[in-house]
ZAMARGU-4260 file (C-alpha; in steps of 0.2 Angstrom, whole numbers, plus 5000, padded with zeros to 4 digits):
<rodrens>
0) 4807/4899/5191 | 4822/4899/5205 | 4838/4907/5197 | 4855/4904/5203 | 4861/4919/5210
5) 4879/4915/5205 | 4875/4914/5186 | 4864/4929/5188 | 4879/4938/5194 | 4891/4932/5181
10) 4878/4938/5166 | 4878/4954/5174 | 4897/4956/5177 | 4900/4949/5159 | 4889/4963/5153
15) 4897/4976/5162 | 4914/4971/5157 | 4909/4971/5137 | 4901/4987/5138 | 4917/4995/5147
20) 4926/4985/5133 | 4917/4990/5118 | 4916/5008/5124 | 4936/5010/5123 | 4936/5000/5106
25) 4924/5013/5099 | 4934/5028/5105 | 4941/5035/5089 | 4956/5042/5096 | 4963/5038/5114
30) 4966/5053/5122 | 4982/5059/5132 | 4976/5053/5150 | 4971/5036/5144 | 4987/5034/5137
35) 4997/5040/5149 | 4987/5029/5162 | 4991/5013/5152 | 5009/5016/5152 | 5010/5021/5170
40) 4995/5008/5178 | 5006/4991/5173 | 5012/4985/5189 | 5028/4979/5194 | 5024/4966/5209
45) 5006/4963/5215 | 4998/4975/5226 | 4995/4969/5244 | 4977/4975/5245 | 4972/4970/5227
50) 4962/4979/5214 | 4943/4980/5210 | 4937/4973/5195 | 4934/4990/5185 | 4952/4996/5188
55) 4957/4977/5180 | 4946/4980/5166 | 4951/4996/5163 | 4969/4988/5164 | 4966/4976/5152
60) 4956/4990/5139 | 4972/5001/5140 | 4983/4986/5135 | 4972/4983/5121 | 4971/5000/5114
65) 4989/5005/5118 | 4999/5001/5104 | 4987/5013/5092 | 4993/5028/5085 | 4983/5044/5080
70) 4992/5046/5062 | 4991/5029/5056 | 4974/5023/5059 | 4971/5004/5054 | 4960/5000/5041
75) 4956/4984/5047 | 4939/4984/5056 | 4940/4974/5074 | 4926/4959/5075 | 4910/4965/5079
80) 4905/4955/5096 | 4886/4956/5096 | 4873/4948/5106 | 4877/4929/5099 | 4895/4934/5104
85) 4891/4938/5121 | 4883/4921/5122 | 4900/4913/5117 | 4909/4922/5129 | 4897/4919/5142
90) 4900/4901/5138 | 4919/4900/5144 | 4913/4908/5159 | 4901/4896/5162 | 4913/4881/5159
95) 4924/4887/5172 | 4910/4888/5185 | 4902/4872/5181 | 4918/4862/5183 | 4916/4865/5202
100) 4901/4856/5203 | 4900/4838/5211 | 4906/4824/5199 | 4889/4818/5197 | 4880/4833/5193
105) 4895/4838/5181 | 4895/4822/5172 | 4875/4823/5169 | 4876/4843/5162 | 4894/4840/5151
110) 4883/4822/5143 | 4869/4834/5140 | 4878/4848/5132 | 4889/4837/5121 | 4874/4826/5115
115) 4862/4840/5112 | 4877/4848/5102 | 4884/4834/5090 | 4866/4830/5087 | 4862/4849/5081
120) 4877/4850/5070 | 4874/4832/5063 | 4856/4837/5058 | 4861/4854/5052 | 4876/4849/5040
125) 4866/4832/5035 | 4880/4820/5044 | 4870/4806/5050 | 4877/4795/5063 | 4890/4805/5067
130) 4902/4810/5082 | 4909/4826/5087 | 4926/4830/5092 | 4929/4849/5098 | 4947/4856/5096
135) 4954/4874/5096 | 4967/4871/5084 | 4956/4867/5069 | 4971/4855/5062 | 4968/4845/5079
140) 4954/4835/5072 | 4963/4828/5058 | 4978/4823/5068 | 4967/4813/5080 | 4958/4804/5065
145) 4973/4799/5059 | 4978/4792/5075 | 4960/4784/5075 | 4965/4776/5056 | 4983/4770/5061
150) 4974/4762/5077 | 4962/4754/5065 | 4973/4748/5051 | 4987/4742/5063 | 4981/4730/5077
155) 4995/4729/5086 | 4999/4748/5087 | 4992/4749/5104 | 5005/4737/5109 | 5019/4736/5097
160) 5019/4755/5094 | 5029/4762/5079 | 5038/4746/5076 | 5022/4739/5067 | 5025/4753/5054
165) 5041/4747/5048 | 5031/4731/5041 | 5019/4743/5029 | 5024/4760/5028 | 5009/4770/5030
170) 5004/4785/5015 | 4993/4800/5018 | 4988/4808/5001 | 4984/4827/5001 | 4980/4838/4986
175) 4993/4851/4981 | 4980/4865/4984 | 4978/4859/5002 | 4984/4873/5017 | 5003/4875/5017
180) 5011/4865/5030 | 4998/4853/5035 | 5004/4837/5028 | 5021/4841/5036 | 5013/4845/5055
185) 5003/4828/5052 | 5020/4820/5050 | 5030/4828/5064 | 5015/4826/5076 | 5013/4807/5072
190) 5031/4803/5071 | 5031/4799/5052 | 5045/4802/5040 | 5040/4815/5025 | 5041/4800/5014
195) 5024/4795/5021 | 5017/4810/5013 | 5012/4810/4995 | 5005/4827/4988 | 4994/4825/4972
200) 4995/4837/4958 | 4979/4845/4951 | 4973/4844/4933 | 4983/4850/4920 | 4973/4845/4905
205) 4954/4843/4910 | 4943/4851/4921 | 4948/4864/4937 | 4966/4868/4939 | 4964/4869/4957
210) 4956/4851/4958 | 4966/4835/4962 | 4970/4824/4946 | 4959/4809/4952 | 4969/4798/4937
215) 4986/4803/4943 | 4980/4799/4960 | 4974/4782/4957 | 4992/4778/4947 | 5000/4784/4963
220) 4990/4773/4975 | 4991/4756/4965 | 5011/4761/4965 | 5012/4762/4984 | 5003/4746/4985
225) 5013/4736/4973 | 5029/4743/4984 | 5022/4736/4999 | 5015/4752/5007 | 4998/4755/5016
230) 4988/4768/5008 | 4981/4776/5026 | 4970/4793/5021 | 4966/4804/5010 | 4962/4823/5013
235) 4951/4833/5000 | 4946/4849/4999 | 4927/4857/4999 | 4933/4873/4994 | 4950/4875/4991
240) 4962/4887/5004 | 4965/4899/4989 | 4953/4899/4975 | 4938/4891/4983 | 4937/4876/4972
245) 4929/4859/4976 | 4937/4842/4972 | 4925/4828/4963 | 4922/4819/4981 | 4910/4807/4974
250) 4924/4801/4963 | 4937/4802/4978 | 4925/4793/4988 | 4924/4777/4976 | 4941/4778/4976
255) 4945/4777/4995 | 4932/4763/4995 | 4941/4753/4983 | 4959/4754/4991 | 4951/4754/5010
260) 4957/4773/5013 | 4949/4785/5026 | 4941/4801/5016 | 4943/4817/5027 | 4934/4834/5021
265) 4938/4852/5025 | 4934/4869/5016 | 4923/4884/5018 | 4911/4876/5006 | 4904/4865/5019
270) 4895/4878/5026 | 4884/4877/5011 | 4877/4860/5017 | 4866/4868/5030 | 4856/4877/5015
275) 4840/4870/5008 | 4848/4868/4989 | 4865/4861/4988 | 4877/4857/4973 | 4878/4839/4969
280) 4898/4839/4971 | 4895/4847/4989 | 4882/4835/4994 | 4896/4820/4992 | 4903/4827/5007
285) 4891/4818/5019 | 4897/4802/5014 | 4914/4806/5019 | 4922/4797/5034 | 4925/4813/5043
290) 4925/4832/5039 | 4929/4848/5050 | 4919/4863/5052 | 4925/4880/5058 | 4909/4888/5063
295) 4917/4902/5072 | 4921/4914/5056 | 4906/4907/5048 | 4894/4913/5062 | 4904/4927/5068
300) 4906/4919/5086 | 4924/4923/5095 | 4932/4908/5105 | 4921/4894/5099 | 4930/4879/5094
305) 4931/4869/5078 | 4922/4852/5076 | 4929/4838/5067 | 4912/4827/5064 | 4917/4807/5060
310) 4910/4791/5060 | 4917/4777/5069 | 4909/4761/5079 | 4923/4756/5091 | 4922/4768/5106
315) 4939/4762/5113 | 4947/4767/5097 | 4942/4784/5097 | 4946/4784/5117 | 4964/4779/5113
320) 4965/4791/5098 | 4962/4805/5108 | 4943/4809/5100 | 4934/4806/5116 | 4940/4808/5134
325) 4936/4803/5151 | 4940/4820/5159 | 4924/4828/5162 | 4932/4845/5160 | 4938/4843/5142
330) 4920/4838/5136 | 4915/4857/5142 | 4923/4864/5126 | 4906/4862/5118 | 4898/4874/5131
335) 4900/4891/5121 | 4894/4883/5104 | 4879/4873/5113 | 4875/4892/5120 | 4878/4899/5103
340) 4868/4888/5093 | 4853/4890/5103 | 4853/4909/5104 | 4854/4910/5084 | 4842/4895/5081
345) 4841/4885/5064 | 4835/4900/5054 | 4847/4911/5061 | 4862/4900/5057 | 4854/4896/5039
350) 4852/4915/5036 | 4870/4921/5041 | 4876/4907/5029 | 4863/4911/5015 | 4868/4929/5016
355) 4885/4926/5014 | 4882/4916/4997 | 4871/4929/4991 | 4884/4941/4993 | 4898/4931/4983
360) 4885/4931/4970 | 4880/4951/4970 | 4899/4954/4968 | 4900/4942/4954 | 4886/4947/4944
365) 4896/4966/4944 | 4912/4959/4940 | 4907/4953/4925 | 4901/4970/4917 | 4919/4976/4922
370) 4932/4978/4908 | 4951/4972/4914 | 4944/4962/4928 | 4946/4942/4927 | 4937/4931/4939
375) 4941/4913/4944 | 4926/4903/4951 | 4923/4886/4949 | 4904/4887/4951 | 4896/4903/4945
380) 4878/4900/4953 | 4883/4893/4969 | 4902/4897/4974 | 4903/4906/4990 | 4923/4913/4986
385) 4925/4925/4971 | 4943/4926/4966 | 4947/4941/4953 | 4962/4952/4947 | 4967/4965/4936
390) 4972/4957/4919 | 4982/4963/4906 | 4975/4953/4893 | 4957/4957/4896 | 4962/4977/4896
395) 4971/4973/4878 | 4955/4964/4871 | 4944/4980/4877 | 4956/4992/4870 | 4956/4985/4853
400) 4975/4981/4853 | 4987/4968/4859 | 5000/4969/4872 | 5008/4952/4872 | 5026/4953/4875
405) 5023/4971/4882 | 5039/4969/4892 | 5049/4956/4899 | 5043/4951/4918 | 5025/4956/4915
410) 5019/4942/4926 | 5028/4950/4941 | 5023/4969/4936 | 5004/4962/4936 | 5006/4953/4953
415) 5013/4968/4962 | 4998/4979/4953 | 4985/4967/4959 | 4993/4967/4976 | 4991/4986/4976
420) 4974/4984/4970 | 4970/4973/4986 | 4977/4984/4998 | 4968/5000/4992 | 4953/4990/4991
425) 4954/4984/5010 | 4958/5003/5015 | 4944/5010/5005 | 4930/4997/5010 | 4936/4989/5026
430) 4919/4981/5028 | 4923/4970/5013 | 4936/4959/5020 | 4946/4957/5005 | 4962/4949/5005
435) 4977/4944/4994 | 4980/4926/4988 | 4995/4918/4979 | 4989/4906/4965 | 5000/4896/4956
440) 4992/4898/4937 | 4984/4915/4941 | 4996/4924/4951 | 4993/4936/4964 | 4973/4940/4964
445) 4961/4947/4976 | 4951/4936/4986 | 4932/4940/4993 | 4927/4925/5004 | 4910/4933/5015
450) 4908/4916/5024 | 4924/4918/5033 | 4921/4938/5035 | 4905/4943/5033 | 4897/4938/5050
455) 4911/4947/5059 | 4912/4963/5049 | 4893/4964/5047 | 4896/4966/5027 | 4880/4971/5019
460) 4875/4971/5000 | 4879/4991/5001 | 4897/4987/5005 | 4899/4976/4987 | 4892/4991/4981
465) 4904/5001/4985 | 4918/4989/4983 | 4914/4988/4965 | 4911/5007/4964 | 4929/5008/4971
470) 4936/4996/4959 | 4930/5005/4945 | 4939/5020/4950 | 4955/5011/4952 | 4956/5002/4937
475) 4960/5016/4924 | 4974/5020/4937 | 4980/5001/4934 | 4978/5003/4915 | 4987/5021/4914
480) 5002/5015/4925 | 5004/4998/4914 | 5003/5007/4898 | 5014/5022/4904 | 5028/5012/4913
485) 5037/5009/4895 | 5036/5026/4891 | 5045/5031/4908 | 5058/5020/4905 | 5062/5026/4886
490) 5062/5044/4893 | 5075/5039/4906 | 5086/5032/4895 | 5087/5049/4885 | 5095/5056/4900
495) 5112/5052/4904 | 5112/5056/4922 | 5097/5046/4925 | 5098/5026/4928 | 5082/5016/4926
500) 5079/5004/4940 | 5070/4989/4935 | 5060/4983/4949 | 5045/4971/4944 | 5039/4969/4963
505) 5035/4989/4963 | 5017/4994/4960 | 5019/5010/4950 | 5028/5019/4937 | 5045/5015/4939
510) 5061/5019/4950 | 5075/5029/4944 | 5092/5035/4952 | 5103/5051/4948 | 5119/5046/4943
515) 5133/5061/4949 | 5146/5065/4934 | 5160/5062/4945 | 5172/5049/4939 | 5187/5052/4950
520) 5179/5045/4965 | 5181/5028/4973 | 5168/5017/4973 | 5163/5020/4991 | 5163/5039/4992
525) 5153/5038/4974 | 5140/5028/4983 | 5140/5040/4998 | 5138/5054/4984 | 5124/5046/4977
530) 5115/5042/4992 | 5115/5060/4997 | 5110/5068/4979 | 5096/5055/4978 | 5089/5059/4996
535) 5089/5078/4993 | 5080/5074/4977 | 5067/5065/4985 | 5063/5079/4997 | 5062/5091/4982
540) 5051/5079/4972 | 5041/5076/4989 | 5039/5097/4990 | 5032/5099/4973 | 5014/5102/4971
545) 5009/5086/4960 | 4997/5070/4962 | 5012/5058/4960 | 5018/5049/4976 | 5037/5049/4978
550) 5045/5036/4990 | 5061/5025/4994 | 5050/5011/4987 | 5048/4994/4997 | 5053/4991/5015
555) 5062/4976/5011 | 5066/4980/4992 | 5083/4974/4984 | 5086/4992/4977 | 5092/5007/4988
560) 5096/5024/4984 | 5084/5025/4971 | 5067/5036/4968 | 5051/5027/4966 | 5036/5034/4958
565) 5018/5029/4962 | 5004/5025/4952 | 4999/5038/4937 | 4984/5045/4929 | 4978/5047/4911
570) 4985/5067/4909 | 5002/5062/4916 | 5016/5071/4906 | 5030/5058/4907 | 5043/5069/4897
575) 5039/5081/4909 | 5041/5074/4925 | 5057/5065/4920 | 5065/5081/4913 | 5060/5088/4930
580) 5070/5075/4939 | 5085/5077/4929 | 5084/5095/4931 | 5083/5096/4950 | 5094/5082/4952
585) 5108/5094/4942 | 5105/5106/4953 | 5108/5097/4968 | 5126/5091/4961 | 5130/5107/4956
590) 5126/5116/4972 | 5136/5101/4982 | 5150/5104/4970 | 5152/5121/4975 | 5150/5118/4992
595) 5163/5104/4993 | 5176/5115/4981 | 5174/5131/4991 | 5189/5126/5003 | 5200/5123/4990
600) 5196/5137/4981 | 5196/5148/4995 | 5214/5141/5000 | 5220/5143/4981 | 5215/5161/4980
605) 5223/5166/4996 | 5240/5161/4989 | 5236/5168/4974 | 5231/5186/4983 | 5247/5184/4993
610) 5259/5183/4977 | 5250/5198/4968 | 5251/5209/4984 | 5271/5203/4985 | 5272/5207/4966
615) 5262/5225/4968 | 5273/5229/4983 | 5289/5227/4973 | 5280/5235/4958 | 5278/5250/4968
620) 5294/5251/4976 | 5303/5251/4959 | 5292/5266/4954 | 5294/5277/4969 | 5310/5275/4970
625) 5321/5273/4986 | 5323/5291/4991 | 5304/5291/4994 | 5305/5276/5006 | 5317/5286/5018
630) 5303/5293/5031 | 5308/5311/5031 | 5315/5312/5014 | 5301/5304/5006 | 5287/5315/5015
635) 5297/5331/5009 | 5299/5324/4991 | 5280/5318/4989 | 5275/5337/4995 | 5285/5346/4982
640) 5281/5331/4968 | 5267/5321/4971 | 5267/5303/4965 | 5252/5294/4956 | 5254/5276/4958
645) 5248/5264/4944 | 5246/5249/4954 | 5227/5243/4954 | 5218/5236/4968 | 5212/5218/4971
650) 5197/5208/4974 | 5193/5190/4979 | 5179/5183/4970 | 5173/5167/4982 | 5160/5162/4968
655) 5171/5161/4954 | 5187/5159/4963 | 5196/5172/4954 | 5207/5188/4960 | 5200/5202/4949
660) 5204/5221/4949 | 5194/5234/4959 | 5195/5246/4946 | 5176/5241/4939 | 5170/5242/4957
665) 5175/5261/4957 | 5171/5266/4940 | 5152/5261/4943 | 5153/5270/4959 | 5159/5286/4950
670) 5143/5285/4939 | 5130/5295/4949 | 5122/5303/4935 | 5113/5288/4927 | 5098/5279/4931
675) 5098/5260/4934 | 5088/5252/4922 | 5074/5239/4928 | 5077/5222/4928 | 5069/5212/4915
680) 5058/5198/4921 | 5061/5181/4916 | 5052/5175/4900 | 5047/5158/4907 | 5030/5153/4906
685) 5020/5153/4923 | 5010/5138/4924 | 4990/5141/4925 | 4982/5144/4940 | 4974/5128/4948
690) 4984/5116/4935 | 4995/5104/4945 | 5014/5099/4939 | 5015/5085/4926 | 4999/5087/4919
695) 4996/5089/4899 | 4985/5102/4894 | 4968/5096/4886 | 4970/5078/4894 | 4953/5082/4903
700) 4951/5082/4920 | 4948/5093/4934 | 4964/5104/4930 | 4961/5105/4912 | 4958/5122/4904
705) 4948/5126/4887 | 4958/5133/4874 | 4950/5150/4877 | 4953/5152/4894 | 4970/5147/4893
710) 4973/5160/4879 | 4965/5175/4889 | 4977/5170/4904 | 4991/5169/4894 | 4987/5186/4887
715) 4987/5191/4903 | 5003/5185/4910 | 5011/5193/4896 | 5005/5210/4901 | 5011/5208/4917
720) 5028/5204/4909 | 5031/5215/4896 | 5031/5235/4901 | 5019/5244/4891 | 5025/5261/4881
725) 5020/5278/4888 | 5009/5287/4874 | 5018/5300/4865 | 5010/5318/4870 | 5009/5331/4855
730) 5016/5349/4858 | 5009/5364/4848 | 5020/5373/4836 | 5022/5387/4846 | 5030/5376/4861
735) 5043/5370/4848 | 5048/5388/4843 | 5049/5393/4861 | 5056/5377/4867 | 5073/5377/4875
740) 5087/5364/4874 | 5082/5348/4882 | 5094/5346/4898 | 5101/5330/4903 | 5089/5330/4917
745) 5073/5323/4910 | 5058/5334/4912 | 5040/5328/4912 | 5029/5340/4899 | 5013/5348/4905
750) 4998/5341/4896 | 4994/5353/4882 | 4975/5358/4879 | 4967/5351/4863 | 4967/5362/4849
755) 4960/5360/4831 | 4977/5358/4826 | 4983/5344/4834 | 4966/5334/4838 | 4963/5326/4856
760) 4978/5323/4866 | 4985/5305/4868 | 4979/5298/4852 | 4991/5287/4843 | 5006/5292/4831
765) 4999/5286/4814 | 4984/5294/4818 | 4993/5311/4821 | 5003/5309/4804 | 4986/5307/4795
770) 4978/5322/4803 | 4992/5333/4800 | 4990/5347/4786 | 5001/5348/4771 | 5016/5360/4772
775) 5015/5359/4791 | 5028/5353/4801 | 5026/5336/4811 | 5025/5339/4830 | 5039/5336/4841
780) 5037/5321/4853 | 5043/5323/4870 | 5050/5306/4877 | 5059/5314/4893 | 5076/5307/4888
</rodrens>
C-alpha cells in the first residue's frame, strides 16, 4: 500500500507534539527553570531566523502552565486526551492539509466524509432520512433551523426580507427550564423583538415541576393565533440543563403537528438513543423535526463540532438558511468527527454511553441509603442525571424531631451548605465531575452528570464509591453545623461586647463582630477601631490549636470587619468558643487602649511631677532656713548642726500614670535578711494532653479521654502545682535537753539514728503520737524556722 509521506510525517509530528505537551501537564510541580523560561522566552518582535518545532512546542507548554501556583493546586482535572482524542486532533491537521488539494479531488473527498458521518449518526441515534449540520457553537444549529423555518413559512422572505414579518409576527416557544439566554440569543441574531419569544412555565399541579406545562402551552398558542401571530417553532428538552428531566415529547409533537409548528429537541438524554433499550419518552425524540447532539462531551472527544440533525426536503431553502454550504472547506468540519467515530466504532460509542448511565444508577442506589440526602430524579431506572442535596427535613425525620421554622432564612442557609458540600466533594473526588446547579424549587443542589464528564475524566465505579464515602463523612458535619448555628447565636447574644452577624450565605457556624466599648469616638474613628480589633482578633484565633476555621468570610460578601467561623463538629463547645472570642477581644481592646493613652498619661504625669518638685523645693527651703542657703555659712552650719530633711523622693509609675513615693522602694532594699517566698503558680486548670480547644469532654472522637485517665492526669497536674510539705524529723530527748536556742538563721538538723523510743525516722506525726509512752514528753519537731 502506498503511503502519502506528508500524512505519515503529520502523524509523527502530532504524536511527538502531544507527548511533549502531555509530559508537561503530568508534571506535578513546574520547576523554577521552566517557570523562568516561560517568563523570559516570550519574544517581542519575530526572530529573523525563526525557531524549530521543538522550541515552539516548548513555548506553548510553558504558556499553558505558567499560571499554576505551587501552593494552590487546582482540584479540577484536565481532560484526558486518549487515542480517540488524538484522532480528533489529527482531523484538524488533516483538514488544513486536504484544503490544498485540487478542486475535483477535494470535492470527492469532502462529499464522502460528509455523507459517511451523517449516515453513521442518523443510524446511531435512530434518526431516519436526516441531514446534518456541523457547527462549533452548540446554539448555531438551532439558529440555522430558525432561519430555515422562517424561509419555509414566509414564502416572500427571500425577496421582501423582514417586511413580510409585519403581516404575522412569528413566535418562538421555549420551556422555562431551557438554557439561560437561549431565546434572547435567537431573537438578537434573527432580528426579532423579544415579544416574539414566549416562555412556557412548567407544571405546578401534576407531573414533574421541570416539564413544560402542555395545557398552558396549548392555551398560549391559541391566544397567539387569535391575535394574528404565527406560531413558528417549539424548543423542547430531552434532559433539562438543570435537573435532567424530559418533556413529554410525544404530546408536544402532536401539538406541533396540530398548529404546523417546527419541533426542535436538545438535551443530554438524547445520547441514550444509541442504547439498545430506550425509554418511550426519549424515543419520541426521533420524530422531531430537528435535534442537536453534543458528541464531544459524551464521548470525550476534544474540539469536535456539535451536530444538528434535521429533516427538510428543499435543498435550496437549506442553502438559504445556511445549513448547507457551497464552500468545500466548510464541509471539512466533519473530518475530526469522521475519524473519531471510525476509531471508536459502534460498540465503543455505545459502551461509553452505557458506562455513564450505569454510573448514575450506581450513585442513585447508594444515595437512597443515606439519611439527610434528598434526590431529584425523574426516572429512577434510566435517568443519566442525578441531582441531590442535603435536606433539613430529611435529617429532622431521621432524628425523630421536627425543625419546621428552625430559624428565619433556612432556605438560604441550606443553599449555602449545599454549595459548600459540592465544593468539598469536587475537591475530594475530582474524578466525579460533580458541579453546582441552581433549581427554582429545590434551591442549590449537587449534580452528577457522567454523560458530560465521565469520558473526559475517566470516571470509574470506584470513583462513585469514593464519592459516596466522602459524602457520608460530610453529612454529620452539615447536621452539626446546622444544629449549632442557633446555639452559637444565643451564646453571642449573652455577651454585650459581641454582635451576631446574620449572613445566610455563609456555610458555617456563623459570624461575629467584637464591638469596642468606646462611645466618645465619632463614627469614622470607631469604624477604624472596630476594623483594627477584629483584624487582630482573627489572627489570634487563627493561631489557636483548634479544628475550627476562622476567616473574613466570602470574598464579595456584604459583611466586613467580621470573624466567620467555619463548619462545626459534634463535640464542639459553643459556650467555650464564644467566651474565648470575647476574652481575646477584650484583651486586645485593653492593650490598645493602654498604648493609645500612654502619651496623655506621660504628659500629665510629667506636669504633676514638676509641680511636686517645685513644692518639695519650697518645703526644703522653709525647713532649712535662709542661713543654710548661704554658701559658706551654710556649710559651717551644717557641719556643727546637721539637718535631716523630711522631704520624700518621688517615682513616676508609667503603667498606673501616678506619682508615688520612693519610701517603699528603699524599705524593701533595706530588708536583706528575709527570704523571698516562691511564687504561687496559677491555679488555672491545664488542658489535657492531646485535647484541642473548644472540645467537650466525653463527646466522643479521637481527642476524648476516659474518666479514669482524666482523673489520673488531673491528680498528676495538681501535684505539680502544689508543693508537698517536708516530713518532720524526730529528735531524741537528749537532744532536746542539750539543744541551744534556735537562731534566726535556719538550721537543718542531722538525721537521727532510729531508736526504740522513737521508732523509724520519717514516720508521720500521727503515728508518733500513738507510739509515745505515757508520761514522756512529746518529741520536739524542728521545722527549720
